[in-house]
N, C-alpha and C positions, 0 to 999 in steps of 0.2 A: 915624486912630484907630490907636494903638499896640497892641502885643500886650497890654500891661498894661491899657489901656482896654478892650480886647475882654473881657478876663477880669473886669473891674469892672463891665461892662455887665449889664442884665438877663439876658443870655445865660448867664452863670455860675449865676445863681439858678435859672433855669428848667432849665438843664442838671442842676443838682444834683437838682431835683425829679424830673425825667425819670429820672435815673439811679437814684434811690432806688426809684421805682415800677417801673422795667424790671428792675432787679435782682431785685425780689421776684417780678415776673411771669415773665420769662424764666428766672429762677433758681429756679422752683417745684421742678423735679426735682432741682436741686442742693440746696436746703434739706431736701428729703425724703430725700436720698440716705443720710445717716448712719443714719437709722431703717430704710429699705427694705433696705439692704444687710446689715442685722443680723437682718432678719426674712424676708428672701427669698433663695432660691439665685440664682446667676448666670444660670441658665436662665430663672427667673421674671422676673428683672430684664431679661433680653433680650426677653421677650415684651412688657413694658411699653414698652421702647424702640422695638420695631417698630410698636406700636400707634400711639405718638406720631408716629412717622415717617409712618405712612400718613395720620394725621389732618393733618399739616402739608401733605402733597402735596395732600390734598382741599381744604384751605383755599385754595390757588391757584385751582383751578377753580370753587369755590363763589363766591368773591368777585369773580373776573375782574380783580382789581387795581383795581377801581373807586374804592376808597378813596384811591389815589394820585391819580386825576384830581380828587377832591373837595379834597384838600390843596393842589394846584396852582392850581385855578381860583379859589380864594377871593380871590386877588390880582388877578383880572381885573375891571376896573370895568364892562365891558360885558356881564357875565352876571348874571342873576338867580339868586343862589346858592341860595335857598330852593327854587326850581322846579327847579334842576339836581340837588340832593340827592333831591328826589322822584323824578325820572326815573331816577337812579341806583339807588334803591331798587327801582323796578319792575324794572329789568334784572336785578338781583341775585336777586329772588324767582323771576322766570320761569326764569332760568338754572338755579337749583337744581332746579326740577321736571325738567328734561331730564338734570341731572347725576346726581340720584338714581336716575332710571330706568336710566341707564347703568351706575351702580355695583351696582344690584340684578342686573342682567343678567350682569355680569362678576365678582361677589363670589367665586366659587369660584376663578378664576384669580388674582385679587389675594391670596386667602388662601394658595394654594400658594406664591407667591413671597415672601410676607411672613412666613408661619407665624402669622398672627393668624387665629383662627376667624371663620368667615363672619359670625356674629351681630355680632361687635364691629366687623367692617368696615362693616356697615350703621349702627351706632351712631356710628362716626367720620364717616360721611357727614352724618348729621343734626347732629351737633356742628359741623360745618364751616359749615353755614348760619347758625347763631346766631353763630359766630365772625366771619362776614362782616358781620353787623349791628354787632358790637362794633368791628370795624376801621372801619367808616363812622363811628360815633360818635367814636371816638378821632381820626380824621383831622379832623373838624370842630373838635374841641377844640384839636388841635395847631395848625391854621391860624389859629385865634383866639388862639393863644399862651395858653390857659387851662391852664396847667401843672398847677395844683392840682386842677382838675376832672378832667384827664387821669389824674393820678396816683391820684385816688379811684377810678375805674374800674378802673384796672389792679390797684391793691392789693385792692380788694374781690374782684376775680376770682381773684387769687393766694391770698389768705387763705382764700377759701371752698374753693378747690381743696386747699390743704393740710390744712385742718381736716377736710374730708370724707374725704380719703385716710387720715389718721391714724385717724378713727373706724372706717372700714370695713375697713382693712387690720389695724390693731393690735387694736382693740376687739372687732370682729366677726369677725375672722380670715378675711376674705374673699380674703386673699393678693394676687395680682396682679390679680384681678377688681376688688378694692376700689379700686385706683388708677384703672383705666379708668372705673368707674362715677362716681367723683368727678370726673374730667376731663368726662365727659358732663353731669353735673348743673350743674357750674360754668359750661360754656358756655351751657346753657339758661337758666339764671337770670340771668346778666349780659347775655346776648343779649336777653332780654325787657325788662330794665331799660334797655338802650341804646334799644330801640324806643320805649319810654315817654319817654325823655330826648329823643329826636329827634322827638317827636310834632309839634312845631311846623313842622318841615320835611317832614312826610309828610301834612299836611292842606292842603286848599285849593290844590293845585297842578294844573297841567294837563300833558298830554302834549306834549312838545316834542321833535319827531324831530331837530332840529339840535343839542340838547343831548345826546341819545343818541349821535348820530354822534361828536360832539366827545369824550365820555367813552371811547368805544370806540376812537376814533383814538389816543388817549393810552394807554389801558389795555391793549389786546389786544397791542400789540407788546411789552408788558412781560411777557405770559405765558411766551413762550419765555425771556425774561430771568430771570424768577423761577424757572421749571422749571429753567433751567441752573444757577441758584444752588443749587437744591435737589439737583440731580445732583452738584454740587461738594461739598456738606456731608452728603449722606444716601447717596449711592452705597456709601460704605464699609460701612455696616451691612447693606445688602442683600447685598453680596458676601461679608462675613464670615459672615453668617448661612447662606449656601449653601455656602461653602467650609469654614468652621471650626465652625460650629454656634452655637446660642443662647448657650451658656455663654460663648463668647468675645465675643458681641455685648454681653452683660451687662457683662463686665470692661472692654471697649473704651468702652462708653458712660460708665462711671464716670470714666475718664481724660479723655474727651471733655467732659464737664460741668465738670470742674475747669479744663482748659485754656482752654475758651471764656469763661471769666471776662472775658478780654481783649476779646474781640468784644463781649460784653454791654456792656462800658463803652463801647466805640465806637458801638454802635448807639444807646445811651441819649444820648450827647453829641450825636449827629447828629439826634435828635428836636428838640433845641433849636436846634442850629446851623443846620439847612436852612431853616426859615422866616425866621430872622434873616439868614441869607446872602442869600436871595432879596431881602429888603427892601434890604439894603445894595447889591446890584448894581443894583436899580432907580434908585439915585441916581447911577449912572454916574460915579463919582469915581476918577480914576486913582491917586491917592495911597492911597485905601482898598484898591484892588486890590493894590498893592505890599505893604501891611501884612497883607493876607489870606494873601498867599503866604508870607511870613515866619512868620506864625503857623501855617500848614500844615506847614511844615517842621519847626517846633519840635514840633509834635504828632506827626509821624512819628518823630522820635527818641525822644520820651518813651514811646510806645506799644511800640516794639521793645524799649527797655531794660526796661519793665515785664514784657513777655512772657518775656524771658530770665530774670528774677528768679523769676518763677513757676514756669518750667521747672526752675530749679536747686533750688528748694524742694519740688519734687513729692514726693520720697520721704517727707518729713516731713508734708506736707499729707495725703497718702493715708493714712498710718497713723493720723493724727489723725481723719479724716472718715469712714472706711468700715470695714466688716468685714473680717476677715483673708482671706476668699475672694476679696477684690477688690484685694489689695495689688499685684499684678503690673501694675495699671493705670498706676502711676507711670512706666513706661517710655515712655509715648506723650505725656505732658503737655507736654514742651518743644515737640515738633513741632506739637501742637494749639495751643499758645499762640502760637507764631510765625504759624501760619495765620491765627489770630484777629487778630493785629497787622496782617497784610497786608490782611485784610478791612476792619479799622478805617481803614486808610489808603485803601482804595477808597472808603469813604463820603465821605471829605473831598474827593475829586476827581469823583465821580459826580454830585454836586449840580449841577455846571455843565452836565452833560448834560441833566438834568431841566429845568434853568432854561431851556435852548435848545430844548427840545422835540425833541431828537434821539434819542429813546429807541429808535427802530428799530434804530439801529446798535449801541446798547448791548445790545440782545437778541441780535444776531448773536454778539458776543464772549461773552456769558454762555453761550449755548447751545453755542458751540464748545468752550469750557473745560469745560462739563459733559459733552459726549461725550468730550473727551479725558481727563477725570477717570475715566471708566468703564474706559477701557483701562489708564491708569496704576495705579489702585487694584487691579484684578484682578492686573495683573503683580506689583505689590510685595506685595500680600497673599499671593499664592501662594507666594512665595519667602521673605518675611520676616514673615508672620503679622500681628498687629495693629500692630506697629511700622511695617511697610511701609505699611499703610493710613494711619497717621497722617502718615508722611512724604509720602505722595501728596497728602494734604490741604493740607499746608504748601506743597508745590511748586506745586500748581495755584492756590492762593490767591495766590501771588506772581506767577505768569504773569497771572492775572486782573487783578490790580492794575496791573501794567505796561501791558497792552493797554488798559485802561480810562483810564489816565493819558494814554496817547498819544491816545486819542479826545477826551478832555476838551480837551487842547491844541489839537486840530483844530477842534472845533466852537464853542469860546468862548475868545476871546482873553484871556489872563491873563499877567502879567509873571512867568512861571515861572522864567525864565533872566535876569532883569534884573541880578542880582548878578554873573552872568559877564560881562555887557557892561560893567558898572562897573569890574570888575577889569581 
């Protein structure tokens, strides 16, 4: 299968659907940015950014990354998929009970370091439970390659979020609180819808300890991995908040949202590419592996080029998209875009690690990079402000990609250097 045949396969069609849905879903804040930056101050925008940051971190511990196990196990013939999903749901629900108790007891501490009021901390925790249900539903749809159904769920969630935000923030003048309420309501409504959709998987199943162990063996090593990823992409705003204040967080977040368009595209493509790749690797054809490698290198070149173009156009994009109080955010877009490109390249090689079930090694790399990022971000932010934070993000993303690529080469044999041998 050549590169052209890869692009002409159902992969491209599904990728386009995933991209449209994910752009709307992950880009909710981006689409709201032109309105919110004209109705809110940088400080208020900073509060919204920190709330969404806390919400994202909570999502890791609420879901336990169980949705990743669901996606991967669908291709295992010796597992009862329906029963597996039922046991995963039980784990997620019981885990949330303990998780919410912990958040309730530590809400004051979390509020102090995030500058998000305690009440909204609890609201973020509840939202994360419904988000876990949404992720489970999406994983089932992705594994079955039902791109249109997947897109419907994501787009419904995004549109509801956007509409509620505009009504509560602009029409009812709830300011930053309107954005947070909209996020909470959207998660609850689509989370309940996801439970109804998964009803067939949640009825008439029995407890299976071996399935629970299997899911935890796959998912728990990914918590340090996911947490490390969060440290790489979210440390910056915590540090900026405490070193420079919420105003700078708001300005930085605007530049971040523009620059991360690149990473959003990479994530969307990978939603279609990963299950398709797993299916191709199961065929064990050496010629296919060579062509996959060529396609991957072409992708690397294209994504870096695109990131550079976005960075160079940043001054024009910022003036068109946001209010004048946020114009200085253009100074960080190039570094953020390059970091997003490196992360998009990471997705292309990490799939082989997931395929080989060697996620425990990936977790070590991610957590190591996350810890390194704390030091780098603090250092660069202290001396160079938000530009330093953006540069740190780009640098750590590059290191992360290189280390993951090396691990991928070690755990799953692919002809990454076949062109060198031929020369």
